[in-house]
C-alpha positions as YAML, in Angstrom:
chain: A
units: angstrom
residues:
- id: 1
  name: MET
  ca: [0.00, 0.00, 0.00]
- id: 2
  name: ASN
  ca: [1.36, 3.43, -0.81]
- id: 3
  name: ILE
  ca: [0.83, 6.65, 1.14]
- id: 4
  name: ASP
  ca: [-2.08, 7.85, -1.02]
- id: 5
  name: GLU
  ca: [-3.96, 4.56, -0.50]
- id: 6
  name: LEU
  ca: [-3.43, 4.82, 3.24]
- id: 7
  name: LYS
  ca: [-4.67, 8.42, 3.25]
- id: 8
  name: LYS
  ca: [-7.86, 7.41, 1.40]
- id: 9
  name: LYS
  ca: [-8.77, 5.19, 4.36]
- id: 10
  name: GLY
  ca: [-8.82, 8.34, 6.50]
- id: 11
  name: ASN
  ca: [-7.39, 9.57, 9.79]
- id: 12
  name: VAL
  ca: [-3.89, 10.05, 8.34]
- id: 13
  name: THR
  ca: [-2.00, 13.27, 7.61]
- id: 14
  name: GLU
  ca: [0.97, 13.67, 5.29]
- id: 15
  name: LYS
  ca: [3.45, 16.54, 5.57]
- id: 16
  name: LYS
  ca: [6.24, 17.15, 3.11]
- id: 17
  name: LYS
  ca: [9.78, 17.36, 4.47]
- id: 18
  name: LYS
  ca: [13.12, 17.83, 2.71]
- id: 19
  name: ASN
  ca: [14.58, 15.88, -0.22]
- id: 20
  name: GLY
  ca: [11.49, 13.84, -1.08]
- id: 21
  name: CYS
  ca: [10.93, 12.68, 2.49]
- id: 22
  name: VAL
  ca: [7.44, 12.89, 3.98]
- id: 23
  name: LYS
  ca: [6.01, 12.51, 7.47]
- id: 24
  name: VAL
  ca: [2.94, 10.29, 7.66]
- id: 25
  name: SER
  ca: [1.13, 10.61, 10.98]
- id: 26
  name: ALA
  ca: [-2.06, 9.26, 12.49]
- id: 27
  name: ASP
  ca: [-4.68, 11.83, 13.47]
- id: 28
  name: LYS
  ca: [-5.68, 12.32, 17.10]
- id: 29
  name: GLY
  ca: [-7.37, 9.23, 18.51]
- id: 30
  name: PHE
  ca: [-5.70, 6.90, 15.98]
- id: 31
  name: ILE
  ca: [-2.37, 5.12, 15.59]
- id: 32
  name: LEU
  ca: [-0.52, 3.40, 12.74]
- id: 33
  name: LYS
  ca: [-0.13, -0.36, 13.04]
- id: 34
  name: GLY
  ca: [2.47, -2.26, 11.03]
- id: 35
  name: GLY
  ca: [2.41, -5.96, 11.87]
- id: 36
  name: ASP
  ca: [2.75, -6.11, 15.65]
- id: 37
  name: THR
  ca: [4.28, -2.63, 15.92]
- id: 38
  name: TYR
  ca: [2.43, 0.61, 16.67]
- id: 39
  name: THR
  ca: [3.63, 4.15, 15.96]
- id: 40
  name: SER
  ca: [2.10, 7.60, 15.69]
- id: 41
  name: GLU
  ca: [4.28, 8.66, 12.74]
- id: 42
  name: ILE
  ca: [6.50, 7.36, 9.97]
- id: 43
  name: TYR
  ca: [9.14, 9.19, 7.95]
- id: 44
  name: CYS
  ca: [9.65, 7.77, 4.46]
- id: 45
  name: ALA
  ca: [10.03, 8.56, 0.77]
- id: 46
  name: LYS
  ca: [6.91, 9.89, -0.99]
- id: 47
  name: ASP
  ca: [6.71, 6.77, -3.18]
- id: 48
  name: ALA
  ca: [7.42, 4.25, -0.37]
- id: 49
  name: GLU
  ca: [5.37, 1.09, -0.09]
- id: 50
  name: LEU
  ca: [3.97, 0.79, 3.43]
- id: 51
  name: GLN
  ca: [3.60, -2.97, 3.72]
- id: 52
  name: ASP
  ca: [1.14, -4.19, 6.35]
- id: 53
  name: TYR
  ca: [0.38, -0.71, 7.70]
- id: 54
  name: GLU
  ca: [-3.13, 0.23, 8.71]
- id: 55
  name: VAL
  ca: [-4.77, 2.95, 10.79]
- id: 56
  name: VAL
  ca: [-6.45, 1.73, 13.97]
- id: 57
  name: ALA
  ca: [-8.17, 3.41, 16.87]
- id: 58
  name: TYR
  ca: [-5.90, 4.24, 19.79]
- id: 59
  name: SER
  ca: [-8.18, 2.17, 22.03]
- id: 60
  name: ASP
  ca: [-7.29, -0.92, 19.93]
- id: 61
  name: TYR
  ca: [-3.62, -0.23, 20.65]
- id: 62
  name: LEU
  ca: [-4.33, 0.03, 24.39]
- id: 63
  name: ARG
  ca: [-6.23, -3.27, 24.36]
- id: 64
  name: ALA
  ca: [-3.36, -5.01, 22.52]
- id: 65
  name: GLU
  ca: [-0.81, -3.65, 25.00]
- id: 66
  name: ASN
  ca: [-2.91, -4.75, 27.99]
- id: 67
  name: LYS
  ca: [-3.00, -8.32, 26.63]
- id: 68
  name: LYS
  ca: [0.82, -8.51, 26.77]
...
């Protein structure tokens, strides 16, 4: 999935940085999930493929962490 496809799903903001790098961040109340890893932001190339990333509610992240 590329950045534009992820943005179409909603709750994601993209900000341009230097030299073709962009910051992809989850909106308030959401978090990015890639496999078993959670993060609020990713820095990558504009044309990067974000394998296995999805946007989930922050409450889903809290539930997953409490199960550990």
